C-alpha positions as CSV (number, residue, x, y, z in Angstrom):
1,M,-6.6,28.6,-11.1
2,G,-7.5,32.2,-10.8
3,T,-11.3,31.7,-9.4
4,I,-9.5,29.6,-6.7
5,V,-7.0,31.8,-5.9
6,W,-9.5,34.9,-5.6
7,W,-12.1,32.8,-3.3
8,G,-9.0,32.0,-1.0
9,A,-8.5,35.4,-0.5
10,L,-11.9,36.5,-0.3
11,L,-12.6,33.7,2.7
12,I,-9.3,34.8,4.2
13,A,-10.6,38.6,4.3
14,I,-14.1,37.7,5.8
15,A,-12.3,35.4,8.6
16,T,-9.9,38.4,9.2
17,A,-12.9,40.8,9.4
18,I,-14.9,38.4,11.9
19,V,-11.9,38.3,14.1
20,G,-10.9,41.9,14.1
21,G,-14.5,42.5,15.2
22,I,-14.6,40.0,18.3
23,I,-11.1,41.4,19.2
24,G,-12.4,45.1,19.0
25,F,-15.6,44.4,21.0
26,I,-13.4,42.5,23.9
27,I,-10.9,45.7,23.9
28,T,-13.9,48.2,23.7
29,R,-15.6,46.6,26.8
30,K,-12.4,46.4,29.0
31,V,-11.9,50.0,28.4
32,I,-15.4,51.0,29.3
33,Q,-15.5,48.9,32.2
34,K,-12.3,50.7,33.2
35,Q,-13.5,53.7,33.0
36,L,-16.7,52.9,35.1
37,R,-14.7,51.9,37.9
38,E,-12.8,55.2,37.5
39,N,-15.5,57.4,36.9
40,P,-18.6,56.2,38.5
41,P,-22.1,57.6,37.4
42,I,-23.6,60.5,39.7
43,N,-25.0,59.3,43.3
44,E,-27.4,60.8,45.5
45,N,-24.4,62.0,47.2
46,Q,-23.0,64.2,44.5
47,I,-26.3,65.5,44.0
48,R,-27.0,66.5,47.8
49,A,-23.2,68.1,47.5
50,M,-24.2,69.8,44.3
51,Y,-27.5,71.3,46.1
52,R,-25.0,72.2,49.1
53,S,-22.8,74.0,46.7
54,M,-25.3,76.1,45.5
55,G,-26.6,77.1,49.0
56,R,-29.7,75.2,49.0
57,K,-30.6,72.3,51.5
58,P,-31.8,69.4,49.4
59,T,-35.4,67.8,50.0
60,E,-35.6,64.2,49.3
61,S,-37.7,64.9,46.3
62,D,-35.3,67.1,44.8
63,I,-32.9,64.5,44.9
64,K,-35.0,61.6,43.3
65,K,-36.4,64.1,40.8
66,T,-32.9,64.9,40.0
67,M,-32.1,61.3,40.1
68,N,-34.9,60.7,37.8
69,A,-33.8,63.5,35.4
70,V,-30.1,62.1,35.2
71,K,-31.5,58.4,34.5
72,R,-33.9,59.8,31.6
73,G,-31.2,61.8,30.2
74,K,-28.8,58.8,29.7
């Protein structure tokens, strides 16, 4: 009788861990999507503004280089 209770507890623990993992994944995914909507990644207009704030007129090659550097850094 004792081994049946032990196996039952083990099965309940495994099922609980699986369900918790699925729920955690869904919640984390929703939070990340919300943060990306509120704080979008950097775009070319933001890079142009950054160059202007430093007192430089950006060329298209400057902007492309900076965008590629940002993409590589992620």
